[in-house]
BAVEX-407463 format. One record per atom (N, C-alpha, C): residue in three letters; y, x, z. Coordinates in pm, whole numbers, plus 50000, padded with zeros to 5 digits. Example, Ala and Ser with C-alpha at 12.3 -4.5 7.8 and 13.67 -1.06 7.14 Angstrom:
2
ALA494315131950780;ALA495505123050780;ALA496705132050780;SER497755128550708;SER498945136750714;SER500035129050787;
This chain:
122
GLN508314919948377;GLN507104918548448;GLN506434931048486;VAL505944931948604;VAL505144943648647;VAL503774938748691;GLN502764945048638;GLN501374941648680;GLN500904953348773;LEU500354949448879;LEU499844959348984;LEU498364957249005;VAL497624968548997;VAL496184968149018;VAL495794978749124;GLU495284973649236;GLU494814982149341;GLU493384985349317;SER493014997149371;SER491595002049369;SER491365011149482;GLY490065016249488;GLY489875025649594;GLY489265020349728;GLY489185006949735;GLY488735001149857;GLY487155002849867;GLY486644999649976;GLY485174999949995;GLY484785001250143;LEU483565004950167;LEU483045006250300;LEU483205021050351;VAL483715022950462;VAL483905036450515;VAL483525035750669;GLN483025046650723;GLN482735047350861;GLN484065050050939;ALA484045044851059;ALA485155047651148;ALA485475062751160;GLY486665066651145;GLY486985081351147;GLY487135086751011;GLY486735079250909;GLY486765084050771;GLY488075081950705;SER488135084750578;SER489365083850504;SER489175076350369;LEU490295070250323;LEU490255064350194;LEU491625066450126;ARG491595066949996;ARG492845067749921;ARG492875056349828;LEU493905047749843;LEU494095036649758;LEU495115038349659;PRO494785038649528;PRO495815038949420;PRO496265024649383;CYS497455023449341;CYS497905011249289;CYS498615014749153;ALA497875010849046;ALA498515013848916;ALA499355002848863;ALA500545006448818;ALA501514996448771;ALA501604997648612;SER501814985748550;SER502054985648406;SER503124974948373;GLY503654976148265;GLY504704966548225;GLY506114972948233;ARG506344979548342;ARG507684985748363;ARG507424998048454;THR508275008048445;THR508195019448529;THR508535015848670;ILE507795021748765;ILE508045018548910;ILE509215026648966;SER509815035148879;SER510865043848932;SER512085036548988;SER512265024048945;SER513325015548999;SER512895004749096;TYR511655007249149;TYR511124997449245;TYR510775003649377;THR511174997149482;THR510685000449613;THR509224994749614;MET508295003449663;MET506874999649661;MET506344998549800;GLY505544988549824;GLY505074986349954;GLY503544984049956;TRP502844987350069;TRP501484984050091;TRP501434974650210;PHE500684964250189;PHE500494954450294;PHE498984952950320;ARG498664945950422;ARG497224942750443;ARG497104929750519;GLN495974923350497;GLN495734910050558;GLN494254910550605;ALA494034908350733;ALA492724906950790;ALA492444891650801;PRO491134887950807;PRO490824874150816;PRO491424867550940;GLY492094856150913;GLY492764849251023;GLY494114853951064;GLN494574864450992;GLN495874870851027;GLN496854869650912;GLU498044870450938;GLU499074870450831;GLU499164883950770;ARG499494883550640;ARG499664895950566;ARG500894903750624;GLY500764916150644;GLY501864923850705;GLY502054937150631;LEU503324941750634;LEU503634954550567;LEU503184966050655;ILE502614975850592;ILE502194987850671;ILE502934999750623;ALA503365000450506;ALA504145012550453;ALA504905008850323;SER506065015550315;SER506865014050193;SER507595026850156;THR507935027850029;THR508605039949982;THR509825035249893;TRP511025040049928;TRP512295035449867;TRP512335041449723;TRP512875033149635;TRP512945037149495;TRP513965049149473;THR514945050249554;THR515985060749527;THR515575074449574;THR515315075949698;THR515075089349753;THR513605091249786;GLY512735080849773;GLY511365082249822;GLY511235081749967;SER512245078550041;SER512015077050189;SER510995066950214;THR510315068950330;THR509195060850365;THR509415054250499;MET508665043850523;MET508545037550650;MET507165032850679;TYR506735032550808;TYR505355029050838;TYR505375019550956;ALA504415010250950;ALA504215001751071;ALA503635010951184;ASP503895006951308;ASP503435014751423;ASP501935016251419;SER501205005851369;SER499745005451377;SER499105016251284;VAL499835020951192;VAL499285031551102;VAL500095044551104;LYS501155044851173;LYS501985057651177;LYS501145069351224;GLY501235080351148;GLY500485092151177;GLY499135092751117;ARG498655081651068;ARG497345081351004;ARG497375078350856;CYS498465072550814;CYS498635068550671;CYS499765074650606;THR499665077250480;THR500795083450401;THR500895075750271;ILE502115070650246;ILE502375064450117;ILE503035073950023;SER502685074849896;SER503285083449811;SER503395077149676;ARG504235082749583;ARG504395076449458;ARG504425087549346;ASP503865084549233;ASP503975093349118;ASP504545085149007;ASN505855087048989;ASN506585077948889;ASN506085081248753;THR505695093248725;THR505235097348596;THR503935090048561;ALA503025089148656;ALA501765082148643;ALA501895066848665;ASN503145062748713;ASN503365048948745;ASN502395043948842;THR502145051448948;THR501095048149044;THR501695050849188;VAL501355042449276;VAL501645044849422;VAL500375045549497;TYR500285054649597;TYR499025056749666;TYR499235053849816;LEU498135050449886;LEU498065049650026;LEU496905057750073;GLN497165068950138;GLN496105077450193;GLN495945073150338;MET494725069550377;MET494445064850511;MET493425073450576;ASN493735078450692;ASN492875088350768;ASN492575082350898;SER491495088150960;SER491065083351093;SER491025067951105;LEU490265062151009;LEU490165048050998;LEU489475042151118;LYS489965030651159;LYS489395023251273;LYS488875009551226;PRO487945003851301;PRO487494990551261;PRO488574980351241;GLU489654981851321;GLU490744972151303;GLU491524974551178;ASP491334984051107;ASP491984986850978;ASP491354978150870;ALA490174972450892;ALA489554964650788;ALA490434953150749;ALA490614951350613;ALA491484941250567;ALA491434942150408;VAL492104932450353;VAL492424933250211;VAL493844940050205;TYR493894950750123;TYR495114957950105;TYR495744954449976;TYR497054951449987;TYR497854948449865;TYR498934957749842;CYS499244960549715;CYS500514967249691;CYS501554957049626;ALA502794960849646;ALA503854952049593;ALA505094959549549;ALA505874953249469;ALA507054959949409;ALA508254951649424;LYS509314957849458;LYS510604950949471;LYS511614959049389;TRP512254952449291;TRP513224959449207;TRP514424963349278;ARG514654976049277;ARG515814982349349;ARG515964976949493;GLY514814975649564;GLY514854970949693;GLY515214981949795;VAL515654977749911;VAL515924986650019;VAL514574992650069;VAL514665001950158;VAL513385009150194;VAL512314999850249;SER512764988750315;SER511864979150369;SER512354965250338;PRO512274960450221;PRO512814946850184;PRO512034935750252;THR512644925250261;THR512024913150327;THR511144905750233;THR511444906950098;THR510634900150002;THR510324910149885;TYR509224907749817;TYR508824915849707;TYR508714907149586;ASP508844913349465;ASP508884905849338;ASP507484904449279;TYR506684914649290;TYR505364915149226;TYR504314919649328;TRP503144913749306;TRP501994917249395;TRP500764920149318;GLY499904928649369;GLY498564930349316;GLY497584920549371;GLN496354921549324;GLN495274912449364;GLN494644916849496;GLY494754928549532;GLY494164933649658;GLY492924940849638;THR492614949449736;THR491384956749742;THR490844956449885;GLN489514953749897;GLN488974951150026;GLN488624965250095;VAL488934967050220;VAL488584978950294;VAL487764973950412;THR486604978950427;THR485764975850540;THR485434988550614;VAL485564988550751;VAL485344999850840;VAL484214996850932;SER483195005050927;SER482095002151013;SER482245011151144;SER481815005651254;SER482005013051380;SER480715021651410;
């Protein structure tokens, strides 16, 4: 079992930045592909970034490409999402997820966090 706890959400002005940590416990994330998702009210939850467990290769959704960076610290057992140039449409609940030995962008994940709210004021 892997427990995931997101933090770092809050209210930020448009154009600002946030860094969201996702701390894992139970097992080391070194064998897990890690992903960040978000869900806005009335919308489906969607993948915005992921990092492959083997090489650390990353992928991004077009909506955040160039503005977000996913990174992982296997020693600290934490994955991060750095978000810059935030827009009001980035407001959502952000979730991290883990897939055991998953491909760089798996279709399903094994474990999920509870989410952290990001609000962007215009």
